[in-house]
Each structure stands twice: as structure tokens, then as C-alpha cells.
C-alpha positions in Angstrom: 112.8 92.3 102.3 109.4 93.9 101.4 109.0 97.6 102.3 105.7 99.5 102.4 106.3 103.1 101.4 103.7 105.9 101.7 103.9 109.4 100.3 101.1 111.8 101.4 101.1 114.8 99.2 98.9 117.9 99.0 96.3 116.2 96.8 96.9 112.5 96.7 98.3 109.6 98.7 100.7 107.4 96.7 102.0 104.2 98.1 103.9 101.1 97.0 105.3 97.8 98.1 109.0 97.6 97.1 111.2 94.6 97.0 114.9 95.7 96.7 114.4 98.4 94.0 111.4 96.8 92.3 108.0 98.3 92.8 105.6 95.2 93.2 102.5 97.2 93.8 101.6 100.9 93.4 98.5 103.0 93.9 97.5 106.7 93.9 94.3 107.7 95.6 92.7 110.4 97.7 92.3 108.3 100.8 94.0 105.3 102.3 92.2 103.2 104.9 93.3 100.6 107.4 91.3 98.0 105.4 93.3 98.9 102.2 96.5 98.3 104.1 95.3 94.9 105.5 94.3 93.7 102.1 97.7 94.8 100.6 99.5 93.0 103.5 97.7 89.7 102.7 99.2 89.7 99.3 102.5 91.3 100.1 103.6 90.4 103.7 105.8 93.5 104.4 107.3 94.0 107.8 108.7 97.5 107.6 106.9 100.7 106.7 108.0 104.3 106.1 105.7 107.3 105.7 106.3 110.8 104.4 103.6 113.5 104.7 103.5 117.2 103.7 100.4 117.6 105.8 100.4 119.0 109.3 98.6 116.0 111.0 99.4 112.3 110.8 96.8 110.3 109.0 94.3 108.2 111.0 95.8 104.9 109.8 99.2 105.8 111.3 98.4 104.4 114.7 97.6 101.0 113.1 100.9 101.1 111.2 102.9 102.1 114.3 101.5 99.2 116.5 101.6 96.5 113.8 104.8 97.1 111.9 108.3 98.4 112.2 107.4 102.0 111.2 109.5 105.1 110.4 107.9 108.5 110.0 110.4 110.5 107.8 111.7 113.7 109.4 114.7 115.9 109.3 116.1 113.7 112.1 116.0 110.5 110.1 119.4 109.1 109.3 120.3 109.7 105.7 123.0 108.7 103.2 123.8 112.4 102.6 124.9 115.4 104.6 122.5 118.4 104.4 123.7 121.9 104.2 120.2 123.3 104.6 120.0 126.1 107.1 116.5 125.4 108.3 116.3 121.6 108.4 113.0 121.6 110.4 111.2 123.4 107.6 112.3 121.3 104.7 109.7 119.3 102.8 110.0 115.6 103.6 109.3 114.8 99.9 112.5 116.8 99.1 114.5 114.6 101.5 113.0 111.5 99.9 114.0 112.5 96.3 117.5 113.3 97.3 117.8 109.9 98.9 116.3 108.4 95.8 118.7 110.1 93.5 121.7 109.0 95.5 120.5 105.5 95.5 120.1 105.6 91.7 123.3 107.5 90.9 125.8 107.3 93.8 129.0 109.4 93.6 127.5 111.7 90.9 126.0 115.2 90.8 122.2 115.0 90.8 119.7 117.8 90.2 116.1 116.7 90.9 112.9 118.5 89.8 109.7 117.3 91.5 106.9 118.8 89.4 103.5 118.8 91.1 101.4 121.4 93.0 104.7 123.2 93.5 107.9 122.5 91.7 110.9 121.9 93.9 114.5 121.6 92.7 117.1 120.0 94.8 120.9 119.5 94.2 123.1 116.9 95.8 126.7 116.7 94.7 129.0 113.6 94.1 130.2 113.8 97.7 126.7 113.3 98.9 126.4 117.0 100.1 122.9 118.3 99.8 123.1 122.0 98.8 119.4 122.8 99.0 117.3 124.1 96.1 114.3 126.2 95.1 110.5 126.1 95.3 108.3 127.7 92.6 104.6 127.3 91.6 103.5 124.3 89.5 101.2 124.5 86.5 97.8 124.9 88.3 99.2 127.4 90.8 100.5 129.6 88.0 97.2 129.4 86.0 95.1 130.0 89.1 97.1 133.0 90.3 97.0 134.7 86.9 93.2 134.4 87.0 92.8 135.3 90.7 95.0 138.4 90.8 93.7 139.9 87.5 90.3 141.2 86.5 90.3 140.0 82.9 92.3 136.8 82.5 90.2 133.6 82.5 90.9 130.4 84.4 92.2 127.8 82.0 93.5 124.3 82.3 97.1 123.4 81.4 97.8 121.9 78.0 101.0 120.4 76.6 99.6 120.5 73.0 100.4 124.1 72.1 103.2 125.4 70.0 105.7 127.6 72.0 103.9 130.8 71.1 100.3 131.2 72.1 97.9 132.3 69.5 95.0 133.2 71.8 94.6 134.4 75.4 93.9 130.8 76.4 97.0 129.3 74.8 99.1 132.2 75.9 98.2 131.5 79.5 98.8 127.8 79.1 102.2 128.4 77.5 103.2 131.0 80.1 102.6 128.4 82.8 104.1 125.4 81.1 107.1 126.9 79.2 107.8 129.1 82.2 108.5 125.9 84.0 110.4 124.4 81.0 112.7 127.4 80.7 113.2 127.7 84.4 114.4 124.1 84.5 116.7 124.5 81.5 118.3 127.7 82.9 118.9 126.2 86.3 120.5 123.1 84.8 122.9 125.4 82.8 123.9 127.4 85.9 124.4 124.4 88.2 126.5 122.7 85.5 128.6 125.9 85.2 129.4 125.7 88.8 129.6 122.0 89.6 130.3 120.3 86.2 128.4 117.4 84.7 125.0 116.6 86.4 122.2 114.1 86.2 118.9 115.8 85.7 116.0 113.9 87.1 112.4 114.7 86.7 109.7 113.3 89.0 106.2 114.1 90.3 102.8 114.1 88.7 103.8 116.1 85.6 107.3 114.7 85.0 106.4 112.7 81.9 105.0 115.4 79.7 107.7 117.8 80.8 110.2 115.2 79.9 109.2 115.6 76.3 109.6 119.4 76.3 112.8 120.0 78.2 115.9 120.2 75.9 118.6 118.5 77.9 119.5 115.0 78.8 117.3 113.9 81.7 115.9 110.8 83.5 112.2 110.7 84.1 111.4 108.8 87.3 107.8 109.5 88.3 108.0 107.5 91.6 111.3 108.9 92.9 109.7 109.9 96.2 108.6 106.3 96.9 111.9 104.9 95.8 113.7 107.4 98.0 111.6 106.4 101.0 112.6 102.8 100.2 116.2 103.7 100.1 115.9 105.6 103.4 114.3 102.7 105.1 116.9 100.4 103.9 119.7 102.8 105.0 118.2 102.7 108.5 117.8 98.9 108.9 
């Protein structure tokens, strides 16, 4: 059965038509219009839709989805294949619920530590008994670079770069390395500590910056850029 999965992030809307676990169509854009959905449906006649948004308000096209298809808006109340130990379930990011669902669908009965690297970086851990233990939130590349510029009087605003050696040889490269290798070392350290407590884990990288970080992080990992969408698909299938 075809599912239409929509992930509304801080900067972009990502959506996909998924058949089983295969992504048949994928797009990433600033806006999604009803006309876009109608055109996609002509080619891929999906009947079920799931939407996740980190924004406060539902998008204008949601009303069309809700009256036209069997539509689920992901929330902390949505039935999942895992039990959450999170103390404040109403406040948890829906994208975090989705990546946990996606990880369990990919690697059932295993320990999974997921890093979603975008505007912010989230880490989430679900154990082999499908218990979600929570995780952490820290700034992504751009937030780190912007904050160093904004809260100082002398440091320039620079763009991130994955081309530098590990030690910066200029203020620009030092700032870039501080942002990027700060994330790399944060991930590697958390992996070691989680493994120390829970044993062998799968490390999964996702999000807009997952691919370049996959080349820098020195541990075995799986790079799955569209894990949120795959997790939404798994959640929708779990609730059929």
C-alpha cells in the first residue's frame, strides 16, 4: 500500500511516497501546495497520509489532506512500536519520535542510537526491548557558527566547511572546525558512553548533514538521510 509521508522541519518540507520500505518519490522544498499533492497523487494513488511538523501551526494544505485521505498527524499520543520513558511526552519533537520508529523498523530487537543532524542535532536511544530512553539536543553547524559570531565582538560569521584538517590554521578554519569537529567528537563520545552502559549499539546518522559527517565519525555507523520519512511510514503501517 502506498503511503504519503510529510516531514515539516524548521527550514524545509520533505515528503515521499513510500511502498513498503521503498521510497518511490522524494522531494525537499520550502513550500508544499495542494496542487503539488494533487499532481503527485495522479502518479502515485496513495490512500494514507502521515504528517509530522516541528512548527506550531498546521500547514494550509492539511485541511485538504484530512478531508481527502486517511490522514494521521503524528503526536505523542500516536500509537508506536516502542514504549517511551520520556518524562515530558508533550514536549518531545515529533521528528524524534519518527527516527526512533524508523530505527526499530530497520533494526528490530537491537540497541539503536540515532543522531539527527540539522538545525539542531538530536540524539535518541532505544534499546533492544523497544524502550525509548530519551536523548539530547545540541546546536547544529549553523547555530554554532552564528552564536560564536553573535555573542562576540571580533569573531566573523563563516559558513561551515568539511574540507579542513582537524586543526584550524586561520580564524575562519578554526571556527569551522570548532563547529564541525565539536559535533563529531560529541557523537563519538556519546557512542562510547552508551555502549559502556548498554553494550553493542547501532549508530544511525540522519538529517541534512548526515552524509558528510558519516565520513568524519570514527565508528561503525549507518547513514540514512531520510530516516524521519521512513519512520513516519513505519508509524503509519503500525497504526493500520
